[in-house]
matplotlib code that plots the C-alpha trace (Angstrom):
import matplotlib.pyplot as plt

x = [108.4, 109.3, 106.3, 105.7, 103.7, 101.5, 99.9, 102.0, 99.7, 102.3, 106.0, 108.7, 111.1, 114.7, 115.8, 113.1, 112.0, 114.1, 111.7, 112.5, 109.8, 109.1, 109.2, 108.1, 108.2, 106.3, 109.3, 110.7, 113.9, 117.1, 119.3, 120.9, 124.6, 126.1, 129.5, 132.2, 132.8, 136.3, 137.9, 137.0, 139.5, 138.1, 140.6, 138.6, 137.4, 133.9, 132.4, 131.7, 129.7, 125.9, 124.9, 126.9, 125.5, 122.2, 120.2, 119.5, 122.8, 122.0, 123.5, 123.5, 124.3, 126.2, 125.4, 122.1, 121.0, 123.6, 125.5, 124.5, 126.0, 127.7, 127.6, 124.3, 125.0, 128.3, 130.4, 128.7, 129.1, 132.7, 133.2, 130.9, 128.5, 124.9, 124.4, 123.2, 126.4, 128.6, 127.1, 127.6, 131.2, 132.4, 133.9, 131.2, 133.2, 136.1, 134.1, 132.8, 136.4, 137.4, 134.7, 135.7, 139.4, 140.5, 142.2, 143.6, 142.8, 145.6, 144.2, 140.7, 142.0, 143.5, 140.4, 137.6, 136.5, 136.1, 138.3, 141.0, 141.0, 142.9, 141.4, 142.2, 142.0, 142.7, 140.2, 137.5, 138.3, 137.9, 134.6, 133.3, 134.4, 132.8, 129.6, 129.5, 127.1, 124.7, 121.2, 118.9, 118.1, 120.2, 123.0, 120.4, 119.0, 122.5, 123.1, 119.9, 120.6, 124.1, 122.6, 120.5, 123.7, 122.8, 125.8, 125.9, 128.0, 128.5, 127.5, 128.3, 129.5, 132.3, 135.9, 138.8, 137.5, 135.2, 138.1, 137.4, 133.9, 135.2, 137.7, 134.9, 131.9, 133.3, 130.8, 132.8, 131.6, 128.4, 129.2, 132.1, 133.2, 133.2, 131.7, 133.0, 133.2, 136.8, 138.0, 136.1, 136.2, 132.3, 129.4, 125.9, 123.5, 125.9, 124.4, 127.9, 128.6, 125.3, 126.3, 129.9, 128.4, 126.3, 129.2, 131.5, 128.9, 128.2, 124.4, 121.5, 120.5, 117.1, 119.1, 120.2, 118.3, 119.7, 118.8, 119.4, 118.1, 118.0, 115.3, 117.3, 119.9, 117.1, 115.7, 119.0, 119.1, 115.7, 116.7, 119.3, 117.0, 118.0, 115.3, 115.4, 114.2, 114.4, 115.3, 113.1, 113.4, 114.6, 111.1, 109.8, 112.9, 112.3, 108.8, 109.9, 112.4, 110.0, 107.7, 110.4, 110.7, 113.9, 114.2, 115.0, 115.2, 113.6, 115.9, 114.8, 118.1, 121.2, 124.5, 126.4, 130.0, 132.8, 134.0, 136.4, 135.2]
y = [159.3, 162.7, 164.4, 168.0, 170.4, 170.8, 168.0, 166.7, 166.5, 166.5, 165.6, 168.2, 169.1, 170.4, 173.1, 173.7, 177.4, 179.4, 178.6, 174.8, 172.2, 171.9, 168.5, 167.7, 164.5, 163.3, 161.8, 164.1, 165.9, 164.8, 167.1, 169.8, 169.8, 173.2, 173.0, 175.6, 176.7, 176.6, 177.2, 174.9, 173.0, 170.6, 168.0, 166.7, 168.6, 167.5, 170.7, 170.7, 173.2, 173.1, 172.7, 169.4, 167.9, 166.0, 167.8, 167.4, 166.7, 164.0, 164.3, 161.4, 161.1, 157.8, 156.5, 154.8, 156.1, 154.3, 152.2, 150.5, 152.5, 150.0, 152.5, 151.6, 147.8, 146.7, 149.3, 148.9, 145.2, 145.6, 147.5, 145.1, 147.8, 148.9, 151.8, 153.9, 153.1, 153.9, 157.2, 158.0, 157.3, 158.5, 161.9, 164.4, 165.9, 163.7, 162.0, 165.4, 166.6, 163.5, 163.9, 167.5, 166.4, 168.4, 165.4, 162.1, 158.5, 158.4, 161.5, 159.9, 156.9, 159.1, 161.0, 158.6, 158.0, 160.7, 159.0, 158.4, 154.7, 152.7, 150.3, 148.3, 151.0, 148.5, 146.1, 148.9, 149.7, 146.0, 145.9, 148.8, 147.5, 144.1, 146.2, 148.2, 147.0, 148.5, 149.3, 146.7, 147.7, 150.8, 149.3, 148.5, 152.1, 153.6, 151.3, 152.4, 156.1, 155.6, 153.9, 157.0, 159.2, 161.2, 162.9, 161.8, 162.9, 161.8, 164.6, 163.2, 163.7, 161.1, 160.9, 159.6, 156.2, 156.6, 155.1, 151.9, 151.9, 152.6, 149.6, 147.3, 148.4, 150.3, 153.1, 155.3, 153.1, 154.9, 158.3, 160.6, 161.0, 164.9, 166.3, 164.7, 166.6, 165.4, 167.0, 170.3, 170.9, 171.3, 169.1, 169.0, 171.0, 173.8, 175.9, 176.9, 173.4, 173.3, 176.6, 175.4, 172.4, 174.4, 176.8, 174.1, 172.3, 175.7, 175.0, 176.6, 175.1, 174.1, 172.0, 169.5, 166.8, 165.8, 162.6, 162.0, 159.9, 162.8, 165.3, 168.2, 167.8, 167.8, 170.9, 172.6, 171.8, 173.3, 176.5, 177.2, 176.1, 172.4, 170.0, 167.6, 164.0, 162.2, 158.6, 156.0, 153.1, 152.4, 151.7, 155.1, 156.8, 155.3, 156.8, 160.1, 160.4, 159.4, 162.1, 164.6, 163.5, 161.4, 158.9, 155.4, 152.5, 149.4, 146.3, 142.7, 141.8, 143.6, 141.9, 143.1, 144.0, 142.2, 144.0, 143.3, 140.6]
z = [124.9, 123.4, 121.8, 120.4, 122.4, 119.5, 117.5, 114.6, 111.5, 108.7, 108.0, 108.8, 106.1, 106.9, 107.4, 109.9, 110.8, 113.2, 116.0, 116.9, 117.5, 121.1, 122.8, 126.3, 128.4, 131.5, 133.0, 136.0, 135.3, 136.9, 139.1, 137.0, 137.1, 135.9, 134.2, 133.7, 130.1, 128.7, 125.3, 122.4, 120.3, 117.6, 116.4, 113.5, 110.4, 110.3, 109.0, 105.4, 103.1, 104.0, 100.3, 100.1, 103.4, 104.0, 106.6, 109.5, 111.3, 114.0, 117.5, 119.8, 123.5, 124.0, 127.5, 127.8, 124.4, 122.2, 124.9, 128.1, 131.0, 133.4, 136.4, 137.8, 138.2, 137.2, 139.1, 142.4, 142.0, 141.2, 144.6, 146.4, 147.3, 146.5, 144.2, 147.1, 149.0, 146.1, 145.6, 149.3, 149.5, 146.1, 145.6, 144.4, 141.7, 140.6, 137.9, 136.5, 136.5, 134.6, 132.1, 131.4, 130.9, 134.0, 135.6, 134.2, 135.2, 137.7, 139.5, 139.2, 141.1, 143.7, 144.3, 143.2, 147.0, 149.4, 151.9, 149.2, 149.6, 146.9, 144.2, 141.2, 138.4, 135.7, 137.1, 137.1, 133.5, 132.6, 134.4, 132.5, 129.2, 129.9, 130.7, 127.5, 124.8, 122.4, 123.6, 122.0, 118.4, 118.4, 116.2, 113.6, 113.7, 113.2, 110.3, 108.7, 109.2, 107.8, 104.7, 104.4, 104.4, 107.5, 109.2, 112.8, 115.8, 119.5, 121.8, 125.0, 128.6, 128.9, 129.7, 127.6, 128.3, 125.3, 123.6, 125.4, 124.1, 120.5, 120.7, 121.7, 119.7, 116.9, 117.0, 114.7, 111.7, 112.2, 113.7, 114.7, 118.2, 117.6, 120.8, 123.7, 127.0, 127.7, 124.7, 124.8, 128.6, 128.9, 129.8, 128.9, 130.0, 129.6, 126.9, 125.7, 124.9, 122.5, 120.8, 120.2, 118.5, 116.2, 115.5, 114.7, 112.2, 110.6, 110.4, 112.0, 115.2, 113.9, 111.3, 114.1, 115.9, 119.3, 121.1, 124.9, 127.5, 129.9, 129.7, 131.2, 128.5, 125.9, 127.4, 127.0, 123.5, 123.0, 124.6, 121.9, 119.1, 118.4, 117.8, 120.9, 121.4, 124.7, 124.2, 125.7, 123.4, 120.0, 118.7, 119.9, 118.6, 115.1, 115.1, 116.4, 113.8, 111.1, 112.3, 111.7, 108.2, 108.7, 105.9, 107.6, 105.2, 106.6, 106.4, 106.7, 108.4, 109.5, 109.0, 112.0, 111.2, 113.1, 116.2, 118.9, 121.5]

ax = plt.figure().add_subplot(projection="3d")
ax.plot(x, y, z, "-o")
ax.set_aspect("equal")
plt.show()
C-alpha cells in the first residue's frame, strides 16, 4: 500500500503545490538498474494546452500494474526451467537493450542466453501473448477513469512487443502508449526519463500521478516532483486515487469491449 508520510485528513485538489505529496511503502525495494540517457523523440502529439486538459495526468506502468507479466511463470515453463535457472543462464543485459530499442528481436534471440543457444523465437512470442491479461479489476478502473475524462499514458519499460499486448488487450482504448522505453531509449528509474515525460506533457511534475508496482520507480518519480503510488491491488489503488481527489464514477457493471482472442 502506498501512503503519505503525513496523515491525509483532506482531499487534494490539482494542481498540487510544487512540493509533491510523499508516499512510502514497507515493501523492500528491488535492485536498482541504471540506464543510459539518450535523445528523446516523441511520435505522437499528446500535449495540449494546460487550460484545456483535466488534471492530473495519470501515468501508468504496464507490467504487473495493468497487465500480468508472463516472465515469472510462463517463460520459465516455456524453456522447461525454473525461474532461478532461467535468470542464471540468460544474458544479463540483452533484455534491457531490447527494452531500450538498442537491439531488435533477431539480435535478442541471438543473445538471450549467455551461451548463445538457439530457441523458438516465435514460440516465445506466442507464449507471452497467451500470458498477457489484465490484472483483475484494472480494466474496470481504466474504464471509469476514461469516463471521468482523465488523460492517461503508459509510462513503461518494455520492448516493441508492447504491440503484442495492444493487439490482444486493446489498451489504447483507455490510454496512449506514449512513453515506452523502446521508443525513447531510456528506462525507469532513470530520472531523465521522468523529466522528459513532464517536459513533453507541458505540465508541472506535481500535476502528474504515476502508478507502478516497483517501489524504486515510484521513488524516482517522487525525486522529480511527480506524485507516486505503488500498485498493490486495484482496490487499494482506487482508494489511493480517491484520497488524491480523483473523481472515479462507480459503475454497477462494466460492459467489456470486444478485443482480439
